Structures are given as C-alpha cells and as structure tokens.
N, C-alpha and C positions, 0 to 999 in steps of 0.2 A: 502496502498498501503506501505508495506516494501523493502527500499533500500541497497543493499549490495554492497562490489567492484566489484561482478561478475555479479551481474543477479540484477533483484527489482522484486517486488511478487507481483502480483494484487489480492485481496483478493474479491471473486465473492460469495456473498451469497448463502450459503448451498451448499460449494460444499467441508469442509473441512477446511476451511479460517483457521478457531481459531488455528485447531492444527496444524497447520502448523507453521504459522505467531510465535504460541508459541517455537516451533521446532527452527525456523530459530533463533529467539531471543533469542532465552539461545544457542545455539551453534554458530553462526557462530560471529566473532568481531565488530563491528562498526555496524550488524546491526541497520537501523535507520525505526523506522517508520514515513511515513507521510501520517496522517488523516485516517480516515478509512472508506471503501469501497469507495477510492479513484477512480476512471475511470483514464483509462489512460490518456488521453488529459491532466490531472493537473497534470504529472508529469513535477516536474523543465526539464527547457532547459539541463541543467550542467548532466543532468543522461539520457538523449535522447539517446546514441548511446549504453546504454545495455541491453542487452538482457530481456526479457518478459517473469515469467514462472505465468504459471494458471496453474487451473483444470478445468476439464469441468464434468457434471452427466446428465445419460439419462434424457431425458424434461420428459416424463412423471413420472420418481422417480421425480425429483426437484419440479414439484408441487406437488406432497403429501406431499412433506417435509415438505414446503413453507406452504401449509395451517396448518400443526402440528406443528409447529413452534407458528405461527400467534395465536393457540390454548390457547397457554401456556398462563395462567392468567398475570404472569408477563413482558409481552408483550404486546406493545402496539406503532402499526406504521401507519401512515396516509395513506400508501397504503394501506392494510388488512382495516383499518376503511373504506374505500372510495367501497374497489371495494365490499363489501361483505353487502353493501346499509346499515354500521349502524348496521351491525354484525346479520340485519337479515335473511342475503341469507345463503343458503344451501349451504354445499362444492362444489355440479356442478355447480351452477349456480356464485360462486366465480369464480371457477375456469375457467368459460368459459368468464366470467366478464376481467378476469388478461388477460388470452390469446390472447382476441382481442383488446388488450387496445391499440394497435397502430392503428386501421383501422378504417373505415371510415364514421360507420355506424354512425347515433346522438350521441344514445346510448354510444357508446364508447365516443364521444366526449363531452359527457356531463359528463362524469368521468374524462376527462382527466381535464376539466373546475373545476372542485371540487377539484381535488388535486394542481393545480396552485394557488386555493384560501387556501388551507393548505398547503401544502407545502412552505420548506424557501429559502430564496435568497439563502443562501451559502452552502455551507457544512460545515464551520466553527463549529466547536463540533461537526460535525455528530456522533450518536452511535446509529442509526437505516440503515433502509435499504440504503439510500445514496443518494435520487432524490433531486432538485432541482426543482423549478416552472421551468426554463429554458428545463431545459433536458425534461419534461415534455413539454412543446411550442414547444420542436427542433422536435418533435416522426414525423421521416416523411417515416416512411418505413412501410405501410399499411400493405404489406403481409408477415410480421414476424410477428410472436405470441412472448409473453413481454418477454420469457425466450431469444431467438435466439437475441430482440434488445439489451435489457441488456448486455449479454455476450459480443457483438461487441462493443455496447460506453464502455464499462471493460474493453476492452482488444487492440480494435483499430482492425486494417485492420489485419483481418484472416488469409492473405497470407503475411504474412510479413515472411521473412526467419526469422528471430528473435526473431521469435515469440516460446514461448516451453509452450506444452499443454499434461499435463497429465492426464486422467482418473480417478472419484472420487472411482469410482469402485474397483481400482486398486492402491487408494493411496498413500501407503506406496512405493512399489515396482516398480511405475511410477515416484511418487517424486525423489526418491534417483538416479532412473536411469538420469534423466534427471540432475540434482546434477553435477553427474558424465560427463555426456556429457559436461558441462560448465567448468568444470574441479575445480568444488568446494572444498579445501581439509576434509573439517570436517564432509564429508558424511559420516564413521568413528563412530561421535559422533550425527549423525542426528540417524543412525539407530537404536546405544541402547539407546536414547530419545524414537523415535517412538515405544521398545520395552516397556521401564516402564512405557510411560504413557497414560492412557485410553482416548478415543476419545474425542472431546471436544465439547459440544455446539449440541450433537445429538437431532434430533427428534423424539418425541414415535409414531411409528408407525406400522403398518404392510407391507409386499410386496407391491408395489402401483397399481399390476393391483388386488387389492382388492375392491377399492375404484373406479376406473374408468371403466364406459361401455361403451358403442360402441362406443355412438357417442361423448364421451370428446374423447376417443381412438381416431377415425379418425381425429376428430377437433387440437389436439396436435402434432400429423402426417404430415398433411396439413401444420401446422402455423408454425411450428417447423422440418422443412424437413432438413433450410442449419445446423442446428448442427445433425440432425441425419445421414445425409451422409455423414460429412465432417469426426465426428467422429465414423461413424461405426455401429450406434446403433439401437434398435431396440424391440419392444415390445414384453417381456417375461410375461407368464400365472405362478403364484406361486402356486405347485402341491403339497404344505406343508400341512400338517392337521390343522394344527394350528388356534387357536382362533385368530376371525381377531380383531386387536386394533380398539378400539371408539376412534373417536374425542374428546375434550369434550365437551359438549355445550355453544357454544360459545355468547348469547344471556344472558344479565344478568338479570339473573331472579334467584327465591327460586329452580326450579325447571323443569325438561322440560318439560314442560307444551303445547308446538307444536302452541304456540300464535304466530300468524304471521301480521304484520303489512300489510296493504290491505290487507288482508285474501291468502295473497300470489298472486297475481295477477298482480302484477307491483310492480316497484322499487319505484316511487316516489309517484307519482300520481292516483287516484282513482274516477273517475266522479261517487257520487251514485244516483244523483238523479242531473236534470239539470234545474229542474222550481218550485222552493221552495214559496211560497206565500207570501211578504214581506211587503204590505202596510201597514197592521194596526200594521205589529213590524215599520216601519221609521215613523209612526204616532207618537208613546208613543216615540221615540230615539228623534224625535224633538223639545217633551216637558221638555225635561233631562236637569236642572238645568247647567249649565257648570261646577259647583263646583263639584257635585257626580262625574265627569269623574274622578278628581283627591286623592279623600279620597284612594282610592287603593291602592298607592302607587309605584304598578307597575312600575312608569318609574325612583326611586329612588332606588329602589330595584336591579336592571337589566341593566346590563351594555346595554346588546343588546336592550335591550326597554325602554333607553331613549326617546326615541321622540315617545313613545305612553302612553296612558292612556288607563284606562278600569272602567268597571262598573261589580261588582263580584255578581252573580245570587247563584251558586251552584260552593266554592271553602274554602279549607283551605288553610292554609298559611305553613303548612306541609307535602302540596303535598297530603296527608294521600289515602292507596287505598282501603278505605270501612267507610260506614257510614259518610254522606261526609255531609258539614255544606247548607244548604239551604237561604241563606241569604235575608233580606227585598224585597229588588228588587225582586225578582223573585216570587214574590206572584204576582209585577203591572203585570209581562210580563209571569206570565203561563199559558192563554188562551191561546195570541198567541203564547207561545212554542208549546204549546203539539201537534201541525199538526208533529211539527217539529223532538220531541221529540220519538211520538210513530213509525214514518218513522223510525230513528233511531234504534228501538227496534227492530222492523218487521226485521230490512234487516238485524240483529244481531241474527235472531230469538229467542228472547226474553229472550236469555243467557247471560244474566249481565243486567249492568242498568250504569248510567249517573252519574261517579262521581266529573265534572268540566264542567260550564258553563257560558263564560262569553261575552262580550260587548267588542273589543278590539280596538280602535282608533289609526291608527298608521297618525303623522301630517305632513301634506301637504310638499313636499320636503324632506319627512322626510323616514326614513330607519332603518330598523334589520338586526344587522349587520349579519354575515355570525355565527350561532356558534349553539350547541347539547343541545338537552334534554339529562341530565343522571341522574336521581331520579328515582328508581324502578319505582311508578304511571306514569311517561309520556313516559317512556319504556314499558308499560305493559300493555299501553291503546290502542286504533284509537281514533287516532287526526281528527277529523272536523271539514271542514272549512264551513262558508256558508258567503258569501259574500254577506253586507246589501249596502253598500254603495262603490262603485269604480270604474274606467273606465280603460279602455286600453292602459295608461301607468302606471297601477300598477303590476308592474312582482313578481314572486314570484317564485322563485329558491329554488330547490332540488336537491340535488348530484348534481350537475352543470346542470341541465334539470331546462331550466330558462320558466312556463308560465306562463297566463295575467289568473285571476282565473273570471270567468264572476257575471257580479251579480245576485241572485237569485239562481245560481247553487251549488251542494251542493260535497263535494270531502273531500275524505279521503287523509292525507299526511302521506309523511316518516320523522319525526320530530327528527328519531332513526339519520339519519345521517345529514353531513354539510346542514342548511337552510339560508335561507336570505330573507327579502322583501325588493322591492327598490316604493319607492311613488314619480314620478319623474311628477305629478300632482300641481292643484294647489289649488284642493279639499282634505280635511282627509280621510280618507279610513276607511272603521268601518266593522269588521266581528264580524259572530256571530261564537265561537271556543267554542266546543264539544270535551268533554273526553269521552268513552263508553269504560269500562272494563266488559271484556269477566270475570265469573263466576272462570275459573279455574285459572284464575293468581292471584285467590285474595288466602294469604297464612294465614297459622293460625293466626299468630303473630299480624297481619291487622284487626284480628275480637275485640275489645271491650270487655271486660265482661261484660255479660251479669248485665243490674238490680238490687240494692237488691229487696232481695220479698219483697212483698208485699200484704197486704189483699186487694183483691177486690170483687166485686160483683159478682155471677157465672152470669147475661149476661155480664158484662165489656170484651170490648175486650181480649185479650190475645196480649201485647205487644210489638209483633217482626213479620217481615215477610222474610225471606227469613234467618231466621237464626239471621234477623239482628234486634237489637233493636228500636222503632220509638216512636216519642210522639205522643201523639194520636191528637194533633193538627198541625204534618208536614205535607207536602204533603206526597202522599202514594209512596213506592220508584217505585210500577209500572209504574205510570207516566200518570195514568189516568186522573192526575188533581184536583182531588176528594182530601180534608185530612185524612189522614189514615183513623182513627175514622168513615169516613161515604162511607169506599172502602174496604181494605184484614184487617183493624180494627174495624170492624161492629159486633155488637153481633151478636152470629149463636146459 
C-alpha cells in the first residue's frame, strides 16, 4: 500500500504492483509506503477519503502467473507450500486447491486449518502474500474463488465510486488514464518512467491457455465470475506456434523422477492395510528396558520430538538415502517385522528398499508440534506408520486434516507438508515408522564407492545386491529375513 496526497495505491499480488509502486515512489513527491500487500481495511483512518487505485488481471492468467512465480527457487510462501501439499501436487491440483480454498468442503477446511497453524498473527514485517491467521479464519464467501475473495479483501467494496481499477493487460495506458482522471500532476514523469523501466517481478510462463484444461477452465469461470463479469474478461486461446515454457519441478529432487508420496492417490493419508498382526511385536516391546528407549537421543536432537523416545532398527544419523545401517535391535525383531516388510515391498512392486525403521513412543499427554521434514531422503521416501499401542485420543494432523490411526492399521502419510501429533490420553503411544525408498530416487552421489577389491575363493559370494555393497553377515536387502550369505549372497 502506497499513500500520496491524491490517491492510495493497493498492491494486489501478481498485477504489476512492484512496477507501479516504484514508478509512484520515484515520481510522486511525498509518496509513502504503508506495509507490503496491506489490504484496504488497514488503511489509516486519516486517509479514508482518498481515492483508491488498483489493478485487476484476467483470472485464468492470474492463477498461471501465481503458480509460475511460486515455483521460482528463491520464493517460499506458506500459502503455496500448504496448497501444493508440501510441493507434492502438480499444477492442476495445486490450482484447484487454491481456487476452492474458500469453499465449505472438508478438504478446503483442512487447508485453511493448516494455514491458520502456519501463518503469522499480523502483517508486521510481511514480505510475502499478505495473509494472517485471522484473514483465513474470516473467509466467509464459499461461492467465491480465492482470487475474487482476495481481490475484494484487498480493495474493499468493489462498488465504491472512489475505487479506480485498471486492467493489467493494458497496464501503462490504464494506470496513466486513472492518474489523469485523479488530477495527478506527475503523469508525464510517470509516462517517461514507464518508457525507460522494464517490467518488474514478471513470472516466466507461456500464454495461460497452454496450461489450463477444460475442467480447470470451467472451475475458474464459475468461481471467479464476479471479476470476469465485472471487468469483461473471457478465456482466450493462444494461437501462436511458440513452444510452451515448462514450469520448474517444484519437488525437492536431484531430477524429475516422478516420485509422489502416497502414490498420487491421496493428499495426506493413505490406508495401505487395515489389519497388521502385532501380537508378537507387542510382547517383545513390553520386555524392552526403559533405558533402551533413551539411547537414540531423539528427544534431545529435534525440538518437535522432545516428548518422544525411539528404538532404532534401521537408521543413520545422516539420514542417508542408500546402504542403511542395521542396528542390533533389528535382529531381535527381524522375525516379527518380516511379514510387515514383505507386505510393504509387495505393495511398492519390490522396486526399492527400506532405508529407515524405528519404534517411536510419544508420552502420555505429549505432543509432536507442527513441523515439516526437509531432508532429501525424508522427502523422497514413502513414510509409513503402523500404530502398535494407541487409542482414540491420539490424533494425527497432516495438512490441516485430523485423523485417528487405529491400532494395527498401516498408513502412508504425507510427511512433506505440515504435520503434528497430539496424545491426549494417559497412555504412551507407540508407532512403528518405516521409510521405503523407490529405486528411481537414488542419486549417483547416494551410492557409496565399492569396497576395495580383494581376492576371494571362486565359490564365495560377490558382496553386492543391486549394486549395493553388503556384508556377508548383514540381513539381505531383499527383506527375506536371512543373512546375505544365506540368500542373494549365497555361492552360485
């Protein structure tokens, strides 16, 4: 928001606001910025009689530009993070999530809950999209698309006679026309500044029609009808022969390996198996001494897990993505874990391996605070939870969606987005947590160099499995439960 003696300029995201803001600042004496992306209701009372100036953009084009802007590597906004399911959703799903954010659907409510959890309380110091917890709490127009809701929020009453809106598509002539209408004396200086200055903060993308299919076109047309009708917009097809500019891959990855958590079948939770037999695992866990639970130091290392303890089965402190370390405790539970590991391997077509496995205990009345997992291997794995000991007062929240995971169920969760756990019961909760790594996500640098060559008898096993060096007495990576020397490392 910029205040001058003649008008107030409202900076609506992705409508040329940075370019216009610099022109106003450089050309109009006394122009004073008030915050960044501040909405009309935050205008100081002493300026309430001034005309308000803003720009509107074709809604289909606005959504494409918004997406292209947020895929830039230096941009990190909480809105995009939540709406894209922690960077797991593709363009179409992300835009559908955003268009429908105001709706009454349970899914949209989940996204709003997640945003309320992560957004700031005020806009003080804001440098991003300009949303607060209360702005999301006060969303009360389920018939509107996000852009129409945000446009009204930013500019106030659209029927106000002192509101002057120009179209982004003709940014320079429309803005200058408004300036002349308001009697701004610096119009000629603004004209010269336009002619000598490049457009600022422009997103790199092709014509919007290259990205929007019929379903998305109709959804935006329906939800953004307020702006489409008021400002005379229509969907236009690009008839040029230019090659389409592709958006960057937003997933944190070495390459575009098409990996998707939950196999692209769900946003937050995916039930893999409803009835895992836990009887023998429970018996063994009951015999584990209390001191063993504190050896991992999990509660001291991670703030979100300060009320948890763990028993490490397969785990590395550096969260490596390849050739994991099997801890002594794994051997004690190997027989009981084998049916679970076999099911997981079959579920993912035996195309990968388990890189981490542990028992995690959350103390009674404890909480794992809202957080995201940020390391490469944590983002490039299928995160699986099997509740061993739990009850209906333990809730798992992911992306704003709250669910009770039943004892003996097997779930894959989206740990790439915001998640938290609350144990409101008098009982400790224990989960088996497993990370399955698809082979397609393994990078060359993940693979350790092969062991130094050594002479072995012709009948001895070659100590490798799928290119991975394996000790003869280590568990076979195929999850057979046998030692490597008795399985894929056996003499042939």
